[in-house]
N, C-alpha and C positions, 0 to 999 in steps of 0.2 A: 673576449674581444673588447667589450665595453670597458673593462678594467684597464686595459692597455691604453685606450683612448683617454680615459681619465688621468692616468699617470702622465701621459704625454702633455696634456693641457696644464696639469698642475706644475710640471717641471719649470715652466716659465715664471711661476709665482714664488718659487722657493728662493730663499736667500743663499748666496754662494758661500758667505763666511758666517757660519753658525758657531758661537762660542761653545766650548766643551764644559759642561757642568752636570753634576749628578744630584740625586736626592741627598739631602742633608747638607748641602753646600750653602754658605751664606753668600748671597748675591746682591748686587745693586742693579736694578732694572731701570734703565733710562728710557722713559716714554715721552713721545712728542705730544704736547698739549696745545690745542688751538684756542686762543683767547681773542675773539674778534678776528682781526686780520693778522695778528702776531702769533708766532709759534715759539714755544719755549720747551725746555727739557725739564721733566720732573723725575726725581729719583725715588724709587720705592725699594727699600732694602729689607731683607729678611731671609728666612730659611726656606729652601725649596722643599716642600713636603710631598709633592706628587708630580708625575709627568704622565700624560696620556695622549693617545692618538698617534698618527703617523703621517708622513708627508706634509702637505700644506695644512692639515688639520691638527698638527701637534700642539699641545697646550702644556703649560706648567703652572703650578700653584705655588705662590710665595706667601709665607705667613710671618707677621711681625706683631709685636705688642706696642700699642699706642695708648698712653695714659692708663695703663692697667687693663686695657681691653684688647682682645685678640682681633687682628684684622687679616683677612685672607683675600688675595686677589689672583685671578686666573689670567694668564697672558697667552696669546697665540704666539708661538715661537717665530713664525715667518711673517708676522705682520709688519707692514711698513711703519706703523706707529711705534714699534720698538726700535729705538735708536741703538742701544747697546745693552749687553748683559755682562757685568764685570763680576768675576768670582773673587770674593775677599778671603774666604776661608773654606777648606774642605772638611767635611764632617764624616766620622765613622758611623755607619748605620748598617743594620742587618735586615732591613725591610724595604720593600718597594714603595710603600706609602707610609708616611709618618703622621697619620691621623691621631695617634695617641698623644701627640704634643698639645692637642686642643684641651686635654684634661689637666695638663701640667701647668704649674705656676712657678715663677722665679727661677732659681738655679736648677730646678728639675728639667727645665727646657733646654739646658746647655748640652751640646753634643761634643764628644771628644774629637780632637783635631786629627785629621789624616795627613800624613806627610806625603807630598807629591814632588817627584823630581821635576825640576824645571828643564824644559827642552828648548834648545835654541841658543 
C-alpha cells in the first residue's frame, strides 16, 4: 500500500520526455547553473559509465578526462536542473557498469561505435 502511494506522489515529479541513452554512450549533459540572479546552461560531456535507481531516484554517472585527470559526475535523471541530455555517439559495451575505464588511459578508454537506426 505505501509503495503505491509513493509511486503516485513521485509520478508528478517525473519528466515526460526523457532522452534514450545507454551505458557506453557519449553524451552532453546540459545543466542549469545559477550565478547570482542569472541562470546559464553549462555542458558536461563524457561517457555514461553507470545508471542506478528507478523512478524519480534514477541517477547516471558521466566520466570525462580534463587535463589528464579523470572527472566523474552523477546526475539525477529527472532533476529540473538537467536541461537536456544529448547523445553524441553510441558505444558497444558488454557490461552494466564501466568502472574499468577508471584504470585506463589514452586510447584504451575508447569504445567501439554502435550503429543505431534513426527513427522518424
